[in-house]
C-alpha positions in Angstrom: 139.5 159.1 65.0 140.4 155.6 65.9 143.2 153.7 64.2 142.0 151.6 61.3 141.9 147.8 61.5 144.8 147.6 59.0 146.9 150.0 61.2 146.0 148.1 64.4 147.1 144.8 62.7 150.3 146.4 61.6 151.1 147.7 65.1 150.3 144.3 66.6 152.6 142.6 64.1 155.4 145.0 64.9 155.0 144.4 68.6 155.0 140.6 68.1 158.1 140.8 66.0 159.8 143.0 68.6 158.9 140.4 71.3 160.4 137.7 69.1 163.6 139.7 68.6 164.0 140.3 72.4 163.4 136.6 73.1 166.1 135.7 70.5 168.5 138.2 72.1 168.1 136.6 75.5 168.5 133.2 73.9 171.8 134.3 72.5 172.9 135.6 75.9 172.0 132.3 77.4 174.1 130.5 74.8 176.9 132.9 75.6 176.8 131.9 79.3 176.8 128.2 78.3 179.8 128.8 76.0 181.7 130.5 78.9 180.8 127.7 81.3 182.0 125.1 78.8 185.2 126.9 78.1 185.9 127.3 81.8 185.3 123.5 82.3 187.6 122.7 79.4 190.4 125.0 80.6 190.1 123.5 84.1 190.3 120.0 82.7 193.3 120.8 80.5 195.2 122.1 83.5 195.0 118.8 85.2 197.7 116.2 84.9 197.8 113.9 81.9 196.2 110.5 82.6 197.7 107.2 81.5 195.1 104.9 80.0 195.5 101.8 82.1 193.0 99.5 83.8 192.5 101.8 86.8 191.8 104.8 84.6 189.5 102.8 82.3 187.5 101.5 85.3 187.1 105.0 86.7 185.9 106.3 83.3 183.4 103.4 83.2 182.0 104.4 86.7 181.8 108.1 86.0 182.5 109.1 82.4 181.2 112.7 82.9 184.0 113.4 85.3 186.7 112.7 82.7 185.3 114.7 79.7 188.0 117.0 78.4 190.8 115.3 80.4 194.1 114.8 78.6 195.0 111.2 78.2 198.0 109.3 76.9 197.3 105.7 75.8 199.6 103.0 74.5 198.4 100.0 72.5 197.6 98.6 69.1 194.8 99.6 66.8 192.0 97.1 65.9 191.2 97.9 62.2 188.2 95.4 62.3 186.4 97.8 64.7 187.1 100.9 62.7 184.3 103.3 61.8 184.2 106.2 59.4 182.6 109.6 60.2 181.4 110.9 56.9 181.0 114.5 55.8 184.2 116.0 57.2 186.4 118.6 55.5 189.9 120.0 55.9 190.8 123.3 54.4 187.9 123.0 52.1 188.7 119.5 50.9 186.1 116.7 51.3 187.0 113.8 53.5 186.1 111.6 56.5 187.3 111.0 60.0 188.7 107.6 61.0 187.7 106.3 64.5 189.6 103.2 65.5 189.6 101.2 68.7 193.0 101.2 70.5 193.6 98.0 72.5 195.8 98.7 75.6 197.5 95.7 77.3 195.7 94.5 80.4 192.7 96.9 79.9 189.3 95.3 79.3 187.9 98.3 77.6 189.3 99.4 74.2 189.5 103.1 73.6 188.0 104.6 70.5 190.4 107.1 68.9 189.5 109.7 66.4 192.7 109.5 64.4 191.8 112.5 62.2 190.9 113.5 58.7 191.7 111.6 55.5 190.6 112.6 51.9 187.5 111.2 50.3 186.1 112.6 47.1 182.5 111.9 48.1 183.1 112.7 51.8 181.5 109.3 52.7 183.6 106.3 51.7 187.3 105.6 51.9 189.7 102.7 51.7 191.2 103.1 55.2 194.0 100.5 54.6 196.6 103.0 53.3 196.1 105.1 56.5 196.5 102.2 58.9 199.0 102.7 61.8 200.2 99.3 62.7 202.3 98.2 65.7 202.4 99.6 69.2 201.3 103.3 69.3 201.3 105.9 72.0 198.5 108.4 71.4 197.9 111.7 73.2 194.5 113.4 73.1 191.5 114.7 74.9 188.6 112.6 76.1 185.3 113.5 74.6 181.7 112.3 75.2 180.1 109.7 72.9 176.5 111.0 72.7 173.5 108.7 72.9 170.3 108.6 70.8 171.5 111.6 68.7 169.3 112.4 65.7 172.4 113.7 63.9 174.0 110.3 64.1 171.5 108.6 61.9 171.7 104.9 61.1 175.1 103.6 60.3 175.6 102.8 56.6 177.7 99.8 55.5 179.4 100.1 52.1 182.1 98.1 50.5 185.4 99.7 49.3 187.6 97.4 47.3 185.7 94.5 48.7 186.2 95.6 52.3 183.1 96.5 54.3 183.2 100.0 55.8 180.8 101.3 58.5 180.1 105.0 58.2 178.3 107.4 60.6 177.3 111.0 60.5 178.1 111.3 64.3 179.2 108.8 66.9 176.4 107.2 68.9 177.1 105.1 71.9 174.2 102.7 71.5 174.7 102.2 67.8 178.4 101.5 68.4 177.7 99.0 71.2 175.5 97.0 68.8 178.3 96.5 66.4 181.6 96.5 68.4 183.0 93.1 69.2 184.5 94.0 72.5 183.7 96.5 75.3 185.0 100.0 74.8 185.2 103.1 77.0 182.2 105.4 77.1 184.4 108.3 76.1 186.4 108.6 72.9 189.9 110.1 72.5 190.3 113.1 70.1 193.9 112.6 69.1 195.8 115.9 69.2 197.9 117.1 66.2 201.4 115.5 66.0 204.2 118.0 66.0 206.2 116.2 63.3 203.3 114.8 61.3 202.6 117.9 59.2 199.6 117.5 57.0 200.0 113.9 56.1 196.8 112.0 56.6 195.3 111.2 58.9 195.4 114.9 59.8 194.8 115.2 63.5 191.9 117.5 64.5 192.8 120.5 66.6 190.9 121.4 69.7 188.1 123.8 69.0 189.1 127.5 69.9 188.1 128.5 73.4 186.5 131.8 72.5 183.1 133.1 73.4 181.8 132.9 69.8 179.5 135.4 68.1 176.7 135.1 70.6 177.1 138.5 72.2 177.1 140.3 68.8 174.1 138.2 67.7 172.3 139.3 70.9 173.1 142.9 70.3 171.7 142.6 66.7 168.4 141.1 67.9 168.0 143.8 70.6 168.8 146.4 68.0 166.1 145.0 65.7 163.6 145.2 68.5 164.6 148.8 69.3 164.3 149.7 65.6 160.8 148.2 65.5 159.7 150.0 68.6 161.1 153.3 67.3 159.4 152.8 64.0 156.1 152.0 65.7 156.4 155.1 67.8 157.0 157.3 64.7 153.9 155.8 63.0 151.7 156.5 66.1 152.9 160.1 66.3 152.2 160.6 62.6 148.8 159.1 63.0 148.0 161.3 65.9 149.0 164.4 64.0 146.9 163.4 61.0 143.8 163.1 63.1 144.4 166.1 65.3 
């Protein structure tokens, strides 16, 4: 006695789902390898000497920005509040807020350096009066260079709002082309993620720590997907054995 159409469709569905689970498992393994490669590159970059952001360093970044991603940099200059942008939708210990990204103008350097100065509170996680969080005067900033992506869907269009009469530009994510359309002066193709200050505590702006260099949950996710596939195949085998006994 042959398997019924319903049984055949059920078996085909189980096989398809097992195939999907196996594919997702290998996808997670691929992501694990990418994560390991990224962590290795980050660790190698962090072991290199700290760069001073001067005209020579800025010109080198302009020629080959990918070479300097994750490099530690120390920059001295003054902030330009007129070029500041807000990254909306950020949180700190469960509290809503935004990140402030401000151009740092270094003496004798033609390219300003965008600095993510960190998190400040915002009840709607979108708008903020940045003036109380200004850092005037000459500043020396230490941080890690990060890529400014281009044409990112996550960036969306910048939104201009007015807070206490002052226009504020907000983004979901930084976008190189969108920033170039609005910035008044040239800026480096990488931004500086300012590292936490030893003595600053939790006073805003709260500096953003470097993401942990672990391998993430990808291996456990891969094992789960392979387990689902194995369970499906075992279940299908049990059903086929029962069916054969019934027709024997």
